[in-house]
BAKESE-380341 format. One record per residue: residue in one letter; x, y, z of N, C-alpha, C in turn. Coordinates in pm, whole numbers, plus 32768, in hexadecimal, padded with zeros to 4 digits. Example, Ala and Ser with C-alpha at 12.3 -4.5 7.8 and 13.67 -1.06 7.14 Angstrom:
2
<vofi 'a',<8527,7DC7,830C>,<84CE,7E3E,830C>,<8528,7EB6,830C>>;
<vofi 's',<8505,7F1F,82C4>,<8557,7F96,82CA>,<850A,8003,8313>>;
This chain:
145
<vofi 'm',<A8D5,AD63,7F8E>,<A854,AD44,7F60>,<A7F0,AD39,7FD2>>;
<vofi 'k',<A774,AD81,7FC5>,<A719,AD7F,8027>,<A6B0,AD0E,800D>>;
<vofi 's',<A690,ACC7,8077>,<A62A,AC5E,8063>,<A5A0,AC9D,8059>>;
<vofi 'r',<A552,AC64,8005>,<A4C5,AC9C,7FF6>,<A476,AC84,8072>>;
<vofi 'i',<A496,AC19,80BA>,<A44F,AC00,8137>,<A468,AC67,819F>>;
<vofi 'v',<A4E6,AC85,81AC>,<A517,ACF0,820C>,<A4D6,AD78,81E6>>;
<vofi 'v',<A4E1,AD9A,8164>,<A4A3,AE1A,8136>,<A416,AE24,8152>>;
<vofi 'n',<A3CC,ADBA,812E>,<A338,ADBC,8149>,<A315,ADC6,81DE>>;
<vofi 'i',<A357,AD74,822D>,<A337,AD77,82BE>,<A356,ADFF,82F9>>;
<vofi 'i',<A3CA,AE3B,82D5>,<A3F1,AEBF,830F>,<A38E,AF26,82DC>>;
<vofi 'n',<A366,AF1B,825A>,<A308,AF7B,822B>,<A27C,AF72,8274>>;
<vofi 'l',<A256,AEFB,82A2>,<A1E7,AEED,82EB>,<A1F6,AF1E,8379>>;
<vofi 'l',<A26F,AF1D,83B2>,<A286,AF4D,843B>,<A299,AFE2,8444>>;
<vofi 'l',<A2BE,B01D,83D8>,<A2DC,B0B2,83DC>,<A268,B10A,8408>>;
<vofi 'p',<A1EA,B0EE,83DA>,<A17B,B142,8411>,<A16D,B137,84AC>>;
<vofi 'f',<A188,B0BE,84E4>,<A180,B0AD,856C>,<A1F1,B0FE,85B7>>;
<vofi 'i',<A267,B0F3,857E>,<A2D6,B13B,85B5>,<A2B8,B1D0,85B5>>;
<vofi 'q',<A280,B20A,8549>,<A25D,B291,853F>,<A1EC,B2BA,85A3>>;
<vofi 'v',<A18A,B261,85B7>,<A120,B283,8619>,<A157,B282,86A7>>;
<vofi 'f',<A1B7,B22F,86C2>,<A1F8,B228,8740>,<A24D,B2A6,8756>>;
<vofi 'g',<A28F,B2D5,86F3>,<A2D4,B352,86FA>,<A27E,B3CC,8713>>;
<vofi 'i',<A206,B3CD,86D3>,<A1A1,B436,86E9>,<A173,B428,8776>>;
<vofi 'y',<A14F,B3AD,87AC>,<A125,B39B,882E>,<A192,B3D6,8897>>;
<vofi 'v',<A20E,B3BE,8880>,<A276,B3EA,88D9>,<A27B,B47F,88DB>>;
<vofi 'i',<A266,B4BA,8866>,<A269,B54C,8863>,<A1EE,B584,88AC>>;
<vofi 'l',<A179,B550,8897>,<A100,B584,88CB>,<A0F3,B56C,8965>>;
<vofi 'f',<A124,B501,8997>,<A11B,B4E6,8A23>,<A194,B4F6,8A6C>>;
<vofi 'g',<A1F7,B53F,8A3B>,<A27A,B54E,8A74>,<A27A,B59D,8AF6>>;
<vofi 'h',<A215,B5F5,8B01>,<A218,B64C,8B7D>,<A1CE,B603,8BF4>>;
<vofi 'i',<A18C,B590,8BDA>,<A150,B549,8C49>,<A185,B4B8,8C58>>;
<vofi 's',<A1E6,B49A,8C05>,<A227,B413,8C09>,<A2B1,B422,8BD5>>;
<vofi 'p',<A305,B3BC,8BDA>,<A38E,B3C8,8BA7>,<A389,B3E3,8B12>>;
<vofi 'g',<A3D8,B43C,8AE5>,<A3DF,B45E,8A5C>,<A3DB,B4F0,8A41>>;
<vofi 'g',<A3A6,B51D,89DB>,<A3A4,B5A8,89B5>,<A3C4,B5BD,8922>>;
<vofi 'g',<A3E5,B63B,8902>,<A3FA,B663,887E>,<A480,B625,883E>>;
<vofi 'f',<A4DE,B629,888A>,<A560,B5F3,885A>,<A557,B557,8845>>;
<vofi 'a',<A526,B515,88A5>,<A51A,B481,88A0>,<A4C0,B45A,882E>>;
<vofi 'g',<A448,B493,8829>,<A3EA,B471,87C1>,<A419,B493,8739>>;
<vofi 'g',<A460,B507,872D>,<A49A,B537,86B3>,<A506,B4D6,8680>>;
<vofi 's',<A557,B4A6,86DE>,<A5BC,B447,86B0>,<A57C,B3C2,8682>>;
<vofi 'i',<A516,B39B,86B9>,<A4CB,B31D,8689>,<A492,B33A,85FC>>;
<vofi 'l',<A455,B3AF,85EB>,<A41F,B3CC,855F>,<A48F,B3DE,84FC>>;
<vofi 'g',<A4F9,B423,8528>,<A574,B429,84C9>,<A5A9,B3A3,84A8>>;
<vofi 'a',<A5B2,B34E,850B>,<A5E1,B2C7,84E6>,<A588,B280,8487>>;
<vofi 's',<A507,B296,848F>,<A4AA,B24A,8435>,<A4BE,B284,83AC>>;
<vofi 'm',<A4D6,B302,839E>,<A4EF,B33E,8318>,<A572,B317,82DF>>;
<vofi 'i',<A5D2,B2FD,832F>,<A655,B2CB,8302>,<A64A,B235,82D1>>;
<vofi 'i',<A600,B1E7,831C>,<A5F0,B160,82FA>,<A5A0,B158,827C>>;
<vofi 'y',<A53B,B1AC,826A>,<A4ED,B1AD,81EC>,<A541,B1CF,8174>>;
<vofi 'r',<A59E,B230,817E>,<A607,B253,8113>,<A656,B1DE,80F9>>;
<vofi 'f',<A68E,B19D,8161>,<A6EC,B129,8152>,<A6AA,B0C0,8108>>;
<vofi 'l',<A62C,B09B,8127>,<A5E4,B02A,80EC>,<A5B2,B04A,8053>>;
<vofi 'n',<A580,B0C0,8048>,<A539,B0DA,7FC9>,<A58D,B134,7F69>>;
<vofi 'g',<A5FF,B155,7F90>,<A652,B1A1,7F2D>,<A644,B236,7F33>>;
<vofi 's',<A6A3,B27F,7F08>,<A69E,B311,7F11>,<A640,B34B,7EB1>>;
<vofi 'e',<A628,B318,7E39>,<A5D4,B355,7DDE>,<A53F,B355,7E03>>;
<vofi 'k',<A513,B2DF,7E3A>,<A48B,B2D2,7E69>,<A478,B32A,7EE7>>;
<vofi 't',<A4DC,B330,7F3A>,<A4D3,B376,7FBD>,<A4CF,B40C,7FA3>>;
<vofi 'd',<A523,B435,7F3F>,<A529,B4C8,7F22>,<A4A5,B4F7,7EE1>>;
<vofi 'e',<A461,B49B,7EA1>,<A3D7,B4C0,7E72>,<A378,B4CE,7EDF>>;
<vofi 'k',<A388,B478,7F45>,<A325,B47E,7FBD>,<A34A,B4EB,8016>>;
<vofi 'f',<A3C6,B505,8043>,<A3F4,B56B,809A>,<A445,B5CC,8048>>;
<vofi 'k',<A404,B632,8017>,<A443,B697,7FCB>,<A48D,B6F6,8023>>;
<vofi 'k',<A50E,B70A,8001>,<A564,B759,8057>,<A53A,B7E9,8071>>;
<vofi 'n',<A507,B826,8006>,<A4D1,B8B1,801B>,<A45D,B8B9,807E>>;
<vofi 'y',<A402,B85B,8071>,<A392,B856,80CF>,<A3C5,B836,8161>>;
<vofi 'l',<A424,B7DD,816E>,<A45F,B7C1,81F9>,<A4A4,B83C,822D>>;
<vofi 'l',<A4EA,B882,81D6>,<A535,B8F9,8209>,<A4C8,B962,8233>>;
<vofi 'k',<A45A,B96E,81F0>,<A3F7,B9D4,8217>,<A3BA,B9AB,829F>>;
<vofi 'i',<A3A4,B928,82B0>,<A36E,B8F8,8333>,<A3D8,B918,83A1>>;
<vofi 'i',<A455,B8F5,8390>,<A4B1,B90A,83FB>,<A4C7,B99C,8419>>;
<vofi 'c',<A4C7,B9F3,83AE>,<A4D4,BA86,83D0>,<A461,BAB9,8410>>;
<vofi 's',<A3E9,BA94,83E3>,<A374,BAC7,8424>,<A366,BA97,84B7>>;
<vofi 'a',<A396,BA1D,84CE>,<A389,B9E7,8559>,<A3E8,BA31,85B6>>;
<vofi 'l',<A460,BA50,8585>,<A4C5,BA9B,85D0>,<A494,BB29,85EB>>;
<vofi 'i',<A45B,BB6F,858E>,<A425,BBF2,85A1>,<A3B2,BBEC,8606>>;
<vofi 'l',<A355,BB97,85F6>,<A2E5,BB85,864D>,<A311,BB6A,86E1>>;
<vofi 'y',<A379,BB14,86E8>,<A3AC,BAEB,876B>,<A3E6,BB6C,87B3>>;
<vofi 'g',<A434,BBBB,8761>,<A460,BC34,879C>,<A3FD,BC9B,87C3>>;
<vofi 'm',<A395,BCA6,877B>,<A32E,BCFE,87A1>,<A2DE,BCD1,8816>>;
<vofi 'i',<A2BF,BC4A,8824>,<A277,BC1C,8894>,<A2CF,BC29,890F>>;
<vofi 'k',<A34A,BC03,8903>,<A3AC,BC09,897A>,<A3C3,BC99,89A6>>;
<vofi 'g',<A3C3,BCF0,8946>,<A3CF,BD80,8967>,<A359,BDB5,89AB>>;
<vofi 's',<A2E1,BD88,8986>,<A269,BDB4,89CF>,<A266,BD81,8A5F>>;
<vofi 'v',<A29C,BD09,8A77>,<A2A2,BCCD,8AF6>,<A2FE,BD25,8B54>>;
<vofi 'f',<A371,BD4B,8B1C>,<A3CB,BD9C,8B68>,<A393,BE25,8B89>>;
<vofi 'v',<A343,BE60,8B2A>,<A309,BEE3,8B46>,<A2A2,BED2,8BB4>>;
<vofi 'q',<A256,BE63,8BB3>,<A1F5,BE4C,8C18>,<A237,BE3D,8CA5>>;
<vofi 'a',<A2AE,BDFE,8CA0>,<A2EE,BDE4,8D22>,<A324,BE61,8D55>>;
<vofi 'f',<A354,BEBF,8D07>,<A394,BF3B,8D33>,<A32B,BFA3,8D5D>>;
<vofi 'f',<A2C6,BFAF,8D11>,<A25A,C018,8D2A>,<A1DA,BFE6,8D6D>>;
<vofi 'g',<A1E4,BF6A,8D92>,<A164,BF34,8DCA>,<A0F7,BF28,8D60>>;
<vofi 'g',<A09D,BEDB,8D75>,<A035,BEC7,8D0B>,<A007,BE39,8D18>>;
<vofi 'h',<9F9D,BE22,8CC7>,<9F5C,BD9F,8CC3>,<9F88,BD57,8C43>>;
<vofi 's',<9F91,BCD3,8C4C>,<9FAE,BC84,8BD8>,<9F3C,BC87,8B78>>;
<vofi 'i',<9F57,BC93,8AF6>,<9EE9,BC97,8A95>,<9EA6,BC10,8A8E>>;
<vofi 'i',<9EF0,BBA4,8A98>,<9EB4,BB1F,8A96>,<9E74,BAEF,8B13>>;
<vofi 'g',<9EBE,BB1B,8B85>,<9E8E,BAE9,8C05>,<9EDA,BA6B,8C31>>;
<vofi 'n',<9ECD,BA43,8CAD>,<9F18,B9D2,8CE2>,<9ED8,B94E,8CC5>>;
<vofi 'g',<9E55,B94D,8CBC>,<9E09,B8D4,8C9F>,<9E04,B879,8D15>>;
<vofi 'v',<9DD3,B7FF,8D09>,<9DC5,B7A2,8D6D>,<9E3D,B746,8D76>>;
<vofi 'p',<9E7D,B73C,8DEF>,<9EFC,B6ED,8DF4>,<9EE1,B65A,8DD0>>;
<vofi 'g',<9F3C,B621,8D83>,<9F31,B596,8D58>,<9EEA,B576,8CD7>>;
<vofi 't',<9EB3,B5EA,8C99>,<9E6E,B5DD,8C18>,<9EC3,B613,8BA5>>;
<vofi 'l',<9E9E,B5FE,8B2F>,<9EF0,B61E,8ABA>,<9F05,B6B8,8AB7>>;
<vofi 'l',<9E9B,B704,8ACF>,<9EA9,B798,8ACD>,<9EC4,B7D1,8B56>>;
<vofi 's',<9F35,B7A3,8B96>,<9F47,B7CF,8C1F>,<9FD8,B809,8C2E>>;
<vofi 'g',<A001,B859,8BE9>,<A088,B890,8BFD>,<A09B,B911,8BBE>>;
<vofi 's',<A02E,B95C,8BA5>,<A037,B9DE,8B66>,<A079,B9D0,8ADE>>;
<vofi 'f',<A0F6,BA05,8ACB>,<A132,BA04,8A46>,<A18F,B98E,8A34>>;
<vofi 'i',<A192,B92F,8A94>,<A1F1,B8C0,8A86>,<A1D2,B868,8A0A>>;
<vofi 'l',<A14B,B84A,89FA>,<A125,B7F4,8989>,<A142,B833,8905>>;
<vofi 'p',<A11D,B8B0,88E1>,<A150,B8E7,8862>,<A1D7,B8EA,884B>>;
<vofi 'l',<A226,B90B,88B7>,<A2BA,B90D,88B3>,<A2F0,B883,8896>>;
<vofi 'n',<A2BC,B81E,88D1>,<A2E7,B798,88B6>,<A2CB,B76C,8823>>;
<vofi 'i',<A25F,B793,87ED>,<A23E,B776,875D>,<A29F,B7BB,8709>>;
<vofi 'l',<A2BF,B83A,871E>,<A31A,B886,86CE>,<A3A9,B84B,86CF>>;
<vofi 'i',<A3D8,B828,8753>,<A456,B7EC,875B>,<A45E,B765,871D>>;
<vofi 'g',<A3F5,B715,8724>,<A3F3,B696,86DE>,<A403,B6A3,8651>>;
<vofi 'a',<A3C1,B704,860F>,<A3CD,B71C,8578>,<A45C,B745,8555>>;
<vofi 'v',<A499,B79A,85A7>,<A51B,B7C9,8589>,<A580,B758,8596>>;
<vofi 'v',<A57A,B705,85FF>,<A5D2,B69A,8617>,<A5C4,B62B,85A2>>;
<vofi 'a',<A549,B60B,858A>,<A536,B5A3,8521>,<A573,B5CB,849D>>;
<vofi 'i',<A54F,B644,846E>,<A588,B673,83ED>,<A618,B683,83F2>>;
<vofi 't',<A653,B6B8,8458>,<A6E6,B6C8,8469>,<A72D,B640,845E>>;
<vofi 'f',<A6FA,B5DD,84AE>,<A72D,B556,84A6>,<A72C,B523,8413>>;
<vofi 'y',<A6C5,B533,83D0>,<A6B4,B507,8347>,<A711,B54E,82E7>>;
<vofi 'f',<A722,B5CF,8300>,<A77D,B622,82A7>,<A810,B5F1,82BB>>;
<vofi 'i',<A837,B5D8,833F>,<A8BB,B5AB,835B>,<A8D7,B526,831C>>;
<vofi 'a',<A875,B4C4,831D>,<A885,B445,82E2>,<A88E,B44C,8248>>;
<vofi 't',<A843,B4A6,820C>,<A851,B4B5,8177>,<A8D4,B4F2,8152>>;
<vofi 'l',<A90A,B550,81A1>,<A990,B586,818A>,<A9F3,B51A,818E>>;
<vofi 'f',<A9F3,B4BF,81F3>,<AA52,B452,81FA>,<AA43,B3F5,8183>>;
<vofi 'e',<A9C8,B3D8,8159>,<A9B6,B37F,80ED>,<A9E7,B3BA,8067>>;
<vofi 'e',<A9CD,B439,8053>,<A9F3,B477,7FD6>,<AA8D,B493,7FCF>>;
<vofi 'g',<AAC6,B4A6,803B>,<AB59,B4B1,8044>,<AB8B,B543,8045>>;
<vofi 'd',<AB39,B5A3,8027>,<AB59,B631,803C>,<AAE1,B680,8051>>;
<vofi 'a',<AAFA,B6FA,806E>,<AA94,B757,8082>,<AA72,B7AF,8009>>;
<vofi 'g',<AA9B,B787,7F99>,<AA7A,B7D4,7F23>,<AAEA,B83A,7F05>>;
<vofi 'h',<AB56,B839,7F44>,<ABC5,B890,7F30>,<AC22,B856,7EC5>>;
<vofi 's',<AC49,B8A8,7E64>,<ACAA,B873,7DFF>,<AD29,B8B4,7E13>>;
<vofi 'd',<AD3B,B911,7E76>,<ADB6,B953,7E84>,<AE13,B915,7EEE>>;
<vofi 'v',<ADFA,B899,7F11>,<AE48,B853,7F75>,<AECE,B82A,7F2E>>;
<vofi 'v',<AF3E,B83F,7F6F>,<AFC1,B819,7F37>,<AFDE,B78E,7F63>>;
<vofi 'd',<B006,B737,7F0B>,<B033,B6AB,7F28>,<B0C0,B6A6,7F4B>>;
């Protein structure tokens, strides 16, 4: 049984945890953190939300088809951006974004967008893994007991 006090306090803290995860993703190239660390924080907040509020309410809020579209789009975009970086490295050329001013948010060419994409992939993957553990199977009915 979950205490109402604990549920209410954690529901109040979740937005702050999520803002911290976004901060870690955005400023990961100029401070400790990055896409993986921030994504794991966001994923943990989604898992805590599911644990406290139940699977029905959470499935309404985080629709699996929508999350799958985000993760697939992020992976494709990541591959395209990373591919363009390799083409620029081999054939010479100038970065589309530019290097920016060191120490500022927009100071790492493609590092910031890549951190955002990796953060989304990691957060959703962590959430999906936790839901698979909670549900007990991956939807396969052909498993032999």
